N, CA, C and O atoms as a CHARMM CRD file, in Angstrom:
* protein
*
  316
    1    1 MET  N    -23.09700 -43.13500 -12.70200 PROA 1      0.00000
    2    1 MET  CA   -22.10000 -42.18300 -13.15800 PROA 1      0.00000
    3    1 MET  C    -20.99000 -42.74400 -12.35000 PROA 1      0.00000
    4    1 MET  O    -20.90900 -43.08800 -11.17000 PROA 1      0.00000
    5    2 THR  N    -19.97100 -42.72900 -13.57200 PROA 2      0.00000
    6    2 THR  CA   -18.44200 -43.11300 -13.19400 PROA 2      0.00000
    7    2 THR  C    -17.67500 -42.38900 -12.45700 PROA 2      0.00000
    8    2 THR  O    -17.67200 -41.18600 -12.71800 PROA 2      0.00000
    9    3 PRO  N    -17.05100 -42.73900 -11.65200 PROA 3      0.00000
   10    3 PRO  CA   -15.98100 -42.17000 -10.98800 PROA 3      0.00000
   11    3 PRO  C    -15.08200 -40.67700 -11.40000 PROA 3      0.00000
   12    3 PRO  O    -14.83100 -39.61900 -10.82400 PROA 3      0.00000
   13    4 GLU  N    -14.81300 -41.22800 -12.59500 PROA 4      0.00000
   14    4 GLU  CA   -14.62400 -39.93800 -13.30500 PROA 4      0.00000
   15    4 GLU  C    -15.03000 -38.89800 -13.26700 PROA 4      0.00000
   16    4 GLU  O    -14.49500 -37.89700 -12.78900 PROA 4      0.00000
   17    5 ILE  N    -16.39600 -39.04300 -13.95000 PROA 5      0.00000
   18    5 ILE  CA   -17.15300 -38.16200 -13.39300 PROA 5      0.00000
   19    5 ILE  C    -17.36200 -37.51200 -12.83100 PROA 5      0.00000
   20    5 ILE  O    -17.45800 -36.31700 -13.11000 PROA 5      0.00000
   21    6 LEU  N    -17.54000 -38.07800 -11.67900 PROA 6      0.00000
   22    6 LEU  CA   -17.72900 -37.52400 -10.26400 PROA 6      0.00000
   23    6 LEU  C    -16.45400 -36.91800  -9.82300 PROA 6      0.00000
   24    6 LEU  O    -16.35000 -36.14400  -8.87100 PROA 6      0.00000
   25    7 THR  N    -15.59500 -37.28300 -10.50100 PROA 7      0.00000
   26    7 THR  CA   -14.29800 -36.46800  -9.78200 PROA 7      0.00000
   27    7 THR  C    -14.19800 -35.05000 -10.60500 PROA 7      0.00000
   28    7 THR  O    -14.00000 -33.88900 -10.24900 PROA 7      0.00000
   29    8 ILE  N    -14.44500 -35.73700 -11.96900 PROA 8      0.00000
   30    8 ILE  CA   -14.61400 -34.15300 -12.62600 PROA 8      0.00000
   31    8 ILE  C    -15.68500 -32.97800 -12.50600 PROA 8      0.00000
   32    8 ILE  O    -15.39400 -31.82900 -12.83600 PROA 8      0.00000
   33    9 LEU  N    -17.10800 -33.37600 -11.95000 PROA 9      0.00000
   34    9 LEU  CA   -17.68800 -32.43300 -11.71500 PROA 9      0.00000
   35    9 LEU  C    -17.06000 -32.05900  -9.67800 PROA 9      0.00000
   36    9 LEU  O    -17.23700 -30.97700  -9.11800 PROA 9      0.00000
   37   10 GLY  N    -16.68300 -32.74000  -9.31800 PROA 10     0.00000
   38   10 GLY  CA   -16.27100 -31.95700  -8.06900 PROA 10     0.00000
   39   10 GLY  C    -15.04500 -31.44400  -7.91100 PROA 10     0.00000
   40   10 GLY  O    -14.73800 -30.92200  -6.84000 PROA 10     0.00000
   41   11 VAL  N    -14.05900 -31.52900  -9.09100 PROA 11     0.00000
   42   11 VAL  CA   -13.32900 -30.23000  -9.35100 PROA 11     0.00000
   43   11 VAL  C    -13.51200 -29.09900  -9.87900 PROA 11     0.00000
   44   11 VAL  O    -12.83100 -28.11000  -9.60800 PROA 11     0.00000
   45   12 GLY  N    -14.75100 -29.13100 -10.94600 PROA 12     0.00000
   46   12 GLY  CA   -15.37300 -28.24700 -11.21900 PROA 12     0.00000
   47   12 GLY  C    -16.07900 -27.20400 -10.26800 PROA 12     0.00000
   48   12 GLY  O    -15.97200 -25.97800 -10.23900 PROA 12     0.00000
   49   13 VAL  N    -16.92100 -28.16400  -9.41100 PROA 13     0.00000
   50   13 VAL  CA   -17.53600 -27.32500  -7.53400 PROA 13     0.00000
   51   13 VAL  C    -16.57300 -26.87200  -7.43500 PROA 13     0.00000
   52   13 VAL  O    -16.57200 -25.68700  -7.76700 PROA 13     0.00000
   53   14 ALA  N    -15.06400 -27.50100  -6.90400 PROA 14     0.00000
   54   14 ALA  CA   -14.44100 -27.06200  -5.88100 PROA 14     0.00000
   55   14 ALA  C    -13.53100 -25.47800  -6.67300 PROA 14     0.00000
   56   14 ALA  O    -13.15600 -24.48900  -6.04400 PROA 14     0.00000
   57   15 LEU  N    -13.40700 -25.69600  -8.00300 PROA 15     0.00000
   58   15 LEU  CA   -12.83500 -24.65000  -8.81600 PROA 15     0.00000
   59   15 LEU  C    -13.92000 -23.33500  -8.63600 PROA 15     0.00000
   60   15 LEU  O    -13.48100 -22.18600  -8.57500 PROA 15     0.00000
   61   16 ALA  N    -15.18900 -23.59200  -8.56800 PROA 16     0.00000
   62   16 ALA  CA   -16.12400 -22.68300  -9.16800 PROA 16     0.00000
   63   16 ALA  C    -16.06400 -22.06700  -7.38500 PROA 16     0.00000
   64   16 ALA  O    -16.09800 -20.86100  -7.13900 PROA 16     0.00000
   65   17 ALA  N    -15.99300 -22.90400  -6.52800 PROA 17     0.00000
   66   17 ALA  CA   -16.01300 -22.19200  -5.05900 PROA 17     0.00000
   67   17 ALA  C    -14.80600 -21.26400  -4.75200 PROA 17     0.00000
   68   17 ALA  O    -14.94100 -20.16000  -4.22500 PROA 17     0.00000
   69   18 VAL  N    -13.36100 -21.91500  -5.20300 PROA 18     0.00000
   70   18 VAL  CA   -12.45800 -20.98900  -5.46100 PROA 18     0.00000
   71   18 VAL  C    -12.52600 -19.72400  -5.91600 PROA 18     0.00000
   72   18 VAL  O    -12.04300 -18.72500  -5.38300 PROA 18     0.00000
   73   19 LEU  N    -13.35200 -19.82200  -7.26400 PROA 19     0.00000
   74   19 LEU  CA   -13.31200 -18.65500  -8.14400 PROA 19     0.00000
   75   19 LEU  C    -14.51900 -17.48500  -7.14800 PROA 19     0.00000
   76   19 LEU  O    -14.28800 -16.29700  -6.92600 PROA 19     0.00000
   77   20 VAL  N    -15.29300 -17.96200  -6.86700 PROA 20     0.00000
   78   20 VAL  CA   -16.31900 -16.77100  -6.21400 PROA 20     0.00000
   79   20 VAL  C    -15.64900 -16.44000  -4.93400 PROA 20     0.00000
   80   20 VAL  O    -15.85700 -15.25400  -4.67800 PROA 20     0.00000
   81   21 ALA  N    -14.95600 -16.99800  -4.06500 PROA 21     0.00000
   82   21 ALA  CA   -14.22300 -16.47500  -2.91100 PROA 21     0.00000
   83   21 ALA  C    -13.11900 -15.44900  -3.43300 PROA 21     0.00000
   84   21 ALA  O    -12.81000 -14.43700  -2.80500 PROA 21     0.00000
   85   22 SER  N    -12.47800 -15.88200  -4.83800 PROA 22     0.00000
   86   22 SER  CA   -11.65400 -14.83800  -4.91500 PROA 22     0.00000
   87   22 SER  C    -12.17600 -13.78500  -4.99000 PROA 22     0.00000
   88   22 SER  O    -11.92300 -12.74700  -4.37700 PROA 22     0.00000
   89   23 ALA  N    -13.09100 -14.04500  -5.90400 PROA 23     0.00000
   90   23 ALA  CA   -14.23100 -12.78400  -6.79000 PROA 23     0.00000
   91   23 ALA  C    -14.74600 -11.81500  -5.24300 PROA 23     0.00000
   92   23 ALA  O    -15.16600 -10.68100  -5.47300 PROA 23     0.00000
   93   24 GLN  N    -14.71300 -12.15300  -4.14600 PROA 24     0.00000
   94   24 GLN  CA   -15.32300 -11.71100  -3.00000 PROA 24     0.00000
   95   24 GLN  C    -14.11000 -11.06600  -2.04700 PROA 24     0.00000
   96   24 GLN  O    -14.15600 -10.09600  -1.29100 PROA 24     0.00000
   97   25 ARG  N    -13.16300 -11.84200  -2.32000 PROA 25     0.00000
   98   25 ARG  CA   -11.90300 -10.96000  -2.00400 PROA 25     0.00000
   99   25 ARG  C    -11.92700  -9.66700  -2.41100 PROA 25     0.00000
  100   25 ARG  O    -12.33900  -8.65200  -1.84900 PROA 25     0.00000
  101   26 THR  N    -11.25400  -9.91200  -3.83000 PROA 26     0.00000
  102   26 THR  CA   -11.08000  -9.11200  -4.46900 PROA 26     0.00000
  103   26 THR  C    -12.41900  -7.72200  -4.42800 PROA 26     0.00000
  104   26 THR  O    -11.85700  -6.62900  -4.34900 PROA 26     0.00000
  105   27 ASP  N    -13.57900  -7.63000  -4.45600 PROA 27     0.00000
  106   27 ASP  CA   -14.59400  -6.79500  -4.22100 PROA 27     0.00000
  107   27 ASP  C    -14.21300  -6.07200  -2.88700 PROA 27     0.00000
  108   27 ASP  O    -14.15900  -4.84300  -2.83900 PROA 27     0.00000
  109   28 LYS  N    -14.01100  -6.68500  -2.05100 PROA 28     0.00000
  110   28 LYS  CA   -13.63600  -6.24300  -0.56600 PROA 28     0.00000
  111   28 LYS  C    -12.37900  -5.02300  -0.79500 PROA 28     0.00000
  112   28 LYS  O    -12.38900  -3.80900  -0.58600 PROA 28     0.00000
  113   29 ARG  N    -11.39200  -5.89200  -1.28300 PROA 29     0.00000
  114   29 ARG  CA   -10.22200  -5.08800  -1.77400 PROA 29     0.00000
  115   29 ARG  C    -10.57500  -3.85200  -2.20400 PROA 29     0.00000
  116   29 ARG  O    -10.39600  -2.76500  -1.65200 PROA 29     0.00000
  117   30 PHE  N    -11.11200  -4.12300  -3.27800 PROA 30     0.00000
  118   30 PHE  CA   -11.53300  -2.70600  -4.04800 PROA 30     0.00000
  119   30 PHE  C    -12.23400  -1.82600  -3.58400 PROA 30     0.00000
  120   30 PHE  O    -11.93700  -0.64900  -3.79000 PROA 30     0.00000
  121   31 GLU  N    -13.66000  -2.27300  -2.62900 PROA 31     0.00000
  122   31 GLU  CA   -14.27700  -1.44600  -1.73600 PROA 31     0.00000
  123   31 GLU  C    -13.09900  -0.56200  -0.76900 PROA 31     0.00000
  124   31 GLU  O    -13.17100   0.66000  -0.63400 PROA 31     0.00000
  125   32 ARG  N    -11.88800  -1.51200  -0.05800 PROA 32     0.00000
  126   32 ARG  CA   -11.45700  -0.62300   0.76800 PROA 32     0.00000
  127   32 ARG  C    -10.59400   0.45100   0.15000 PROA 32     0.00000
  128   32 ARG  O    -10.42500   1.53200   0.71300 PROA 32     0.00000
  129   33 LEU  N     -9.97100   0.10100  -1.18000 PROA 33     0.00000
  130   33 LEU  CA    -9.13000   0.74100  -2.13700 PROA 33     0.00000
  131   33 LEU  C     -9.87500   2.59500  -2.35200 PROA 33     0.00000
  132   33 LEU  O     -9.54600   3.76100  -2.13500 PROA 33     0.00000
  133   34 GLU  N    -10.91600   1.87600  -2.85700 PROA 34     0.00000
  134   34 GLU  CA   -11.88200   3.24300  -3.35200 PROA 34     0.00000
  135   34 GLU  C    -12.21000   4.31800  -1.90700 PROA 34     0.00000
  136   34 GLU  O    -12.55600   5.47900  -2.12800 PROA 34     0.00000
  137   35 GLY  N    -12.08000   3.86000  -0.58600 PROA 35     0.00000
  138   35 GLY  CA   -12.28200   4.42500   0.43700 PROA 35     0.00000
  139   35 GLY  C    -11.20800   5.02900   0.60600 PROA 35     0.00000
  140   35 GLY  O    -11.39400   6.18300   0.99300 PROA 35     0.00000
  141   36 ARG  N     -9.80700   4.65300   0.44000 PROA 36     0.00000
  142   36 ARG  CA    -8.71600   5.36800   0.68300 PROA 36     0.00000
  143   36 ARG  C     -8.87800   6.32700  -0.41700 PROA 36     0.00000
  144   36 ARG  O     -8.75000   7.48500  -0.01800 PROA 36     0.00000
  145   37 LEU  N     -9.11500   6.22100  -1.65800 PROA 37     0.00000
  146   37 LEU  CA    -9.14900   7.01500  -2.90600 PROA 37     0.00000
  147   37 LEU  C    -10.08100   8.03800  -2.44100 PROA 37     0.00000
  148   37 LEU  O     -9.84700   9.19900  -2.77800 PROA 37     0.00000
  149   38 ASP  N    -11.26800   7.74500  -1.59900 PROA 38     0.00000
  150   38 ASP  CA   -11.93300   9.08900  -1.59100 PROA 38     0.00000
  151   38 ASP  C    -11.07500   9.94800  -0.47500 PROA 38     0.00000
  152   38 ASP  O    -10.58400  11.05400  -0.70200 PROA 38     0.00000
  153   39 ARG  N    -11.00500   9.37500   0.52600 PROA 39     0.00000
  154   39 ARG  CA   -10.08300   9.87900   1.34500 PROA 39     0.00000
  155   39 ARG  C     -8.89400  10.76800   0.97200 PROA 39     0.00000
  156   39 ARG  O     -8.62300  11.83700   1.51800 PROA 39     0.00000
  157   40 LEU  N     -8.04300  10.03800  -0.29100 PROA 40     0.00000
  158   40 LEU  CA    -6.83000  11.47900  -0.95300 PROA 40     0.00000
  159   40 LEU  C     -7.80900  11.92000  -1.32700 PROA 40     0.00000
  160   40 LEU  O     -8.02700  12.72700  -0.42200 PROA 40     0.00000
  161   41 ASP  N     -8.74600  12.03600  -2.11400 PROA 41     0.00000
  162   41 ASP  CA    -9.60100  13.03500  -3.02100 PROA 41     0.00000
  163   41 ASP  C     -9.62400  14.11400  -1.94600 PROA 41     0.00000
  164   41 ASP  O     -8.94100  15.13600  -2.01800 PROA 41     0.00000
  165   42 ASP  N    -10.40800  13.84000  -0.99500 PROA 42     0.00000
  166   42 ASP  CA   -10.50400  14.83600   0.26300 PROA 42     0.00000
  167   42 ASP  C     -9.12400  15.66400   0.30000 PROA 42     0.00000
  168   42 ASP  O     -9.11700  16.74500  -0.29000 PROA 42     0.00000
  169   43 ARG  N     -7.96000  15.23100   0.95000 PROA 43     0.00000
  170   43 ARG  CA    -7.08100  15.58300   1.14000 PROA 43     0.00000
  171   43 ARG  C     -6.53600  16.98300   0.13000 PROA 43     0.00000
  172   43 ARG  O     -6.32300  18.15800   0.43100 PROA 43     0.00000
  173   44 PHE  N     -6.41100  16.05900  -1.47100 PROA 44     0.00000
  174   44 PHE  CA    -6.31400  17.07800  -2.12400 PROA 44     0.00000
  175   44 PHE  C     -6.68100  18.46500  -2.60500 PROA 44     0.00000
  176   44 PHE  O     -6.08800  19.43000  -3.08700 PROA 44     0.00000
  177   45 GLU  N     -8.28900  18.04800  -2.16400 PROA 45     0.00000
  178   45 GLU  CA    -8.87800  19.39200  -2.08900 PROA 45     0.00000
  179   45 GLU  C     -8.61400  20.39000  -1.61200 PROA 45     0.00000
  180   45 GLU  O     -8.72000  21.56800  -1.95500 PROA 45     0.00000
  181   46 ARG  N     -8.04900  19.59600  -0.31200 PROA 46     0.00000
  182   46 ARG  CA    -8.09100  20.65900   0.96100 PROA 46     0.00000
  183   46 ARG  C     -6.75800  21.50800   0.63300 PROA 46     0.00000
  184   46 ARG  O     -6.73000  22.73900   0.63000 PROA 46     0.00000
  185   47 LEU  N     -5.46800  20.52600   0.30900 PROA 47     0.00000
  186   47 LEU  CA    -4.18100  21.41200  -0.69800 PROA 47     0.00000
  187   47 LEU  C     -4.62200  21.92600  -1.55000 PROA 47     0.00000
  188   47 LEU  O     -4.00300  22.98700  -1.47500 PROA 47     0.00000
  189   48 GLU  N     -5.36000  22.04500  -2.51200 PROA 48     0.00000
  190   48 GLU  CA    -5.71200  22.96000  -3.57400 PROA 48     0.00000
  191   48 GLU  C     -6.17600  24.15600  -3.07800 PROA 48     0.00000
  192   48 GLU  O     -5.87500  25.24800  -3.55900 PROA 48     0.00000
  193   49 THR  N     -7.20600  23.91700  -1.72700 PROA 49     0.00000
  194   49 THR  CA    -7.65800  25.45700  -1.45100 PROA 49     0.00000
  195   49 THR  C     -6.53300  26.05400  -0.76200 PROA 49     0.00000
  196   49 THR  O     -6.40800  27.26200  -0.96500 PROA 49     0.00000
  197   50 ARG  N     -5.48000  25.38300   0.18400 PROA 50     0.00000
  198   50 ARG  CA    -4.73400  25.90700   0.83000 PROA 50     0.00000
  199   50 ARG  C     -3.66800  26.80100  -0.13200 PROA 50     0.00000
  200   50 ARG  O     -3.21400  27.92300   0.09400 PROA 50     0.00000
  201   51 MET  N     -3.44400  25.96600  -1.20700 PROA 51     0.00000
  202   51 MET  CA    -2.43900  26.38300  -2.01900 PROA 51     0.00000
  203   51 MET  C     -2.87100  27.90200  -2.86200 PROA 51     0.00000
  204   51 MET  O     -2.33800  28.99700  -3.04400 PROA 51     0.00000
  205   52 SER  N     -3.95100  27.33300  -3.17200 PROA 52     0.00000
  206   52 SER  CA    -4.52000  28.80400  -3.67000 PROA 52     0.00000
  207   52 SER  C     -4.92400  30.28200  -2.42500 PROA 52     0.00000
  208   52 SER  O     -4.91000  31.50300  -2.57500 PROA 52     0.00000
  209   53 ALA  N     -5.14800  29.66100  -1.60900 PROA 53     0.00000
  210   53 ALA  CA    -5.06900  31.04800  -0.07800 PROA 53     0.00000
  211   53 ALA  C     -3.44300  31.52300  -0.36300 PROA 53     0.00000
  212   53 ALA  O     -3.11300  32.69500  -0.54600 PROA 53     0.00000
  213   54 LEU  N     -2.33300  30.14600  -0.36000 PROA 54     0.00000
  214   54 LEU  CA    -0.75600  30.68200  -0.16700 PROA 54     0.00000
  215   54 LEU  C     -0.46700  31.72900  -1.53100 PROA 54     0.00000
  216   54 LEU  O     -0.13700  32.91200  -1.45200 PROA 54     0.00000
  217   55 GLU  N     -0.59000  31.29000  -2.22600 PROA 55     0.00000
  218   55 GLU  CA    -0.47500  32.00200  -4.10700 PROA 55     0.00000
  219   55 GLU  C     -1.35900  33.41700  -3.79800 PROA 55     0.00000
  220   55 GLU  O     -0.66600  34.42800  -3.91500 PROA 55     0.00000
  221   56 GLN  N     -2.39600  33.59400  -3.52200 PROA 56     0.00000
  222   56 GLN  CA    -3.12800  34.92600  -3.25900 PROA 56     0.00000
  223   56 GLN  C     -2.38700  35.79700  -2.55600 PROA 56     0.00000
  224   56 GLN  O     -2.24700  36.94700  -2.97100 PROA 56     0.00000
  225   57 ARG  N     -1.61500  35.23300  -1.00700 PROA 57     0.00000
  226   57 ARG  CA    -1.43100  36.00100  -0.29100 PROA 57     0.00000
  227   57 ARG  C      0.00100  36.48000  -1.16700 PROA 57     0.00000
  228   57 ARG  O      0.13400  37.60900  -1.63900 PROA 57     0.00000
  229   58 GLN  N      0.91800  35.50500  -1.26600 PROA 58     0.00000
  230   58 GLN  CA     1.47900  35.86100  -2.03900 PROA 58     0.00000
  231   58 GLN  C      2.15600  36.75000  -3.04800 PROA 58     0.00000
  232   58 GLN  O      3.26200  37.27800  -3.16400 PROA 58     0.00000
  233   59 ALA  N      0.97600  36.69000  -3.76100 PROA 59     0.00000
  234   59 ALA  CA     0.74700  37.65200  -4.78500 PROA 59     0.00000
  235   59 ALA  C      0.70900  38.98100  -4.02400 PROA 59     0.00000
  236   59 ALA  O      1.49600  39.90800  -4.22000 PROA 59     0.00000
  237   60 ARG  N     -0.37400  38.97100  -3.06000 PROA 60     0.00000
  238   60 ARG  CA    -0.34000  40.42100  -2.16900 PROA 60     0.00000
  239   60 ARG  C      1.01800  40.92500  -1.84600 PROA 60     0.00000
  240   60 ARG  O      1.37500  42.10300  -1.84700 PROA 60     0.00000
  241   61 LEU  N      1.83900  39.71100  -1.52500 PROA 61     0.00000
  242   61 LEU  CA     3.05000  40.55800  -0.60000 PROA 61     0.00000
  243   61 LEU  C      3.96100  40.93800  -1.82100 PROA 61     0.00000
  244   61 LEU  O      4.58700  41.99300  -1.71800 PROA 61     0.00000
  245   62 GLU  N      4.11800  40.11500  -3.08700 PROA 62     0.00000
  246   62 GLU  CA     4.71300  40.78000  -3.82400 PROA 62     0.00000
  247   62 GLU  C      4.38700  41.89200  -4.80800 PROA 62     0.00000
  248   62 GLU  O      5.17400  42.26600  -5.67800 PROA 62     0.00000
  249   63 GLY  N      3.26100  42.35900  -4.62500 PROA 63     0.00000
  250   63 GLY  CA     2.61700  43.60600  -4.88700 PROA 63     0.00000
  251   63 GLY  C      3.16000  44.73600  -3.82100 PROA 63     0.00000
  252   63 GLY  O      3.85400  45.72700  -4.05100 PROA 63     0.00000
  253   64 LEU  N      2.75300  44.38200  -2.89600 PROA 64     0.00000
  254   64 LEU  CA     3.31200  45.41100  -1.84800 PROA 64     0.00000
  255   64 LEU  C      5.01100  45.56200  -1.61300 PROA 64     0.00000
  256   64 LEU  O      5.55500  46.45100  -0.95800 PROA 64     0.00000
  257   65 LEU  N      5.76300  44.30300  -2.42300 PROA 65     0.00000
  258   65 LEU  CA     7.34500  44.80700  -1.86500 PROA 65     0.00000
  259   65 LEU  C      7.60000  45.50500  -3.58900 PROA 65     0.00000
  260   65 LEU  O      8.51000  46.22100  -4.00500 PROA 65     0.00000
  261   66 ASP  N      6.61700  45.05000  -4.16300 PROA 66     0.00000
  262   66 ASP  CA     6.96900  46.18600  -5.57200 PROA 66     0.00000
  263   66 ASP  C      6.64400  47.60600  -5.49200 PROA 66     0.00000
  264   66 ASP  O      7.29400  48.57300  -5.89100 PROA 66     0.00000
  265   67 GLY  N      5.16300  47.53200  -4.71400 PROA 67     0.00000
  266   67 GLY  CA     5.06600  49.28500  -4.01500 PROA 67     0.00000
  267   67 GLY  C      6.28700  49.71800  -3.58400 PROA 67     0.00000
  268   67 GLY  O      6.96900  50.57800  -4.14000 PROA 67     0.00000
  269   68 LEU  N      6.57300  49.08200  -2.53000 PROA 68     0.00000
  270   68 LEU  CA     7.84900  49.16600  -1.74500 PROA 68     0.00000
  271   68 LEU  C      8.80500  50.19800  -2.28400 PROA 68     0.00000
  272   68 LEU  O      9.07600  51.39600  -2.21300 PROA 68     0.00000
  273   69 ARG  N      9.24100  48.83900  -2.98100 PROA 69     0.00000
  274   69 ARG  CA    10.47600  49.06900  -4.10800 PROA 69     0.00000
  275   69 ARG  C     10.60500  50.25400  -5.01600 PROA 69     0.00000
  276   69 ARG  O     11.70400  50.80500  -5.07300 PROA 69     0.00000
  277   70 GLU  N      9.63200  50.69700  -5.71600 PROA 70     0.00000
  278   70 GLU  CA     9.32900  51.74900  -6.46800 PROA 70     0.00000
  279   70 GLU  C      9.37100  53.20000  -5.23900 PROA 70     0.00000
  280   70 GLU  O     10.30000  53.98700  -5.05900 PROA 70     0.00000
  281   71 ALA  N      8.37700  53.16600  -4.73200 PROA 71     0.00000
  282   71 ALA  CA     9.23600  54.19900  -3.62100 PROA 71     0.00000
  283   71 ALA  C     10.01800  54.32900  -2.87100 PROA 71     0.00000
  284   71 ALA  O      9.91600  55.46200  -2.39800 PROA 71     0.00000
  285   72 LEU  N     10.71800  53.85300  -2.49300 PROA 72     0.00000
  286   72 LEU  CA    12.31200  53.69500  -2.28900 PROA 72     0.00000
  287   72 LEU  C     13.00100  54.22200  -3.34500 PROA 72     0.00000
  288   72 LEU  O     13.39700  55.38000  -3.21000 PROA 72     0.00000
  289   73 PHE  N     13.28300  53.53700  -4.56000 PROA 73     0.00000
  290   73 PHE  CA    13.54600  54.18400  -5.82800 PROA 73     0.00000
  291   73 PHE  C     13.58000  55.31900  -6.41900 PROA 73     0.00000
  292   73 PHE  O     14.45200  56.02100  -6.92900 PROA 73     0.00000
  293   74 GLU  N     12.23500  55.38600  -6.22400 PROA 74     0.00000
  294   74 GLU  CA    11.78100  56.95000  -6.63100 PROA 74     0.00000
  295   74 GLU  C     12.42200  57.93400  -5.82100 PROA 74     0.00000
  296   74 GLU  O     13.13800  58.75900  -6.38800 PROA 74     0.00000
  297   75 ARG  N     12.26000  57.98100  -4.44200 PROA 75     0.00000
  298   75 ARG  CA    12.96600  58.81200  -3.37000 PROA 75     0.00000
  299   75 ARG  C     14.98000  58.92500  -3.52400 PROA 75     0.00000
  300   75 ARG  O     15.72900  59.82900  -3.15300 PROA 75     0.00000
  301   76 ALA  N     15.17700  58.09900  -3.95500 PROA 76     0.00000
  302   76 ALA  CA    16.31600  57.84000  -3.91300 PROA 76     0.00000
  303   76 ALA  C     16.92200  58.99500  -5.31100 PROA 76     0.00000
  304   76 ALA  O     17.88400  59.76400  -5.33200 PROA 76     0.00000
  305   77 ALA  N     15.73100  58.63100  -6.50200 PROA 77     0.00000
  306   77 ALA  CA    16.27500  59.03800  -7.61000 PROA 77     0.00000
  307   77 ALA  C     16.11500  60.68200  -7.17300 PROA 77     0.00000
  308   77 ALA  O     17.09600  61.38100  -7.42500 PROA 77     0.00000
  309   78 ARG  N     14.98200  61.31700  -6.55600 PROA 78     0.00000
  310   78 ARG  CA    14.75900  62.76900  -6.15000 PROA 78     0.00000
  311   78 ARG  C     16.09400  63.00200  -5.38100 PROA 78     0.00000
  312   78 ARG  O     16.49800  64.16400  -5.43000 PROA 78     0.00000
  313   79 VAL  N     16.64500  62.36000  -4.87300 PROA 79     0.00000
  314   79 VAL  CA    17.68500  63.07600  -3.62900 PROA 79     0.00000
  315   79 VAL  C     18.80500  63.20600  -4.43800 PROA 79     0.00000
  316   79 VAL  O     19.84400  63.68500  -3.98200 PROA 79     0.00000
């Protein structure tokens, strides 16, 4: 084999090694990102649960205030 062919093969092997290492690093980064997204998804689910409970409590308070307002204005109209 000529030195040029050996050089070309060596460069090819080196490039392949760089590509494999880069792919492995990328895979690890994606795995970490998936873990973060899973945690973020859990946080959003908890936030949705809390918001739902808050909306229900707010609706209950609005109903109570409407009833109180009606009761007060009915008394004022009677007097």
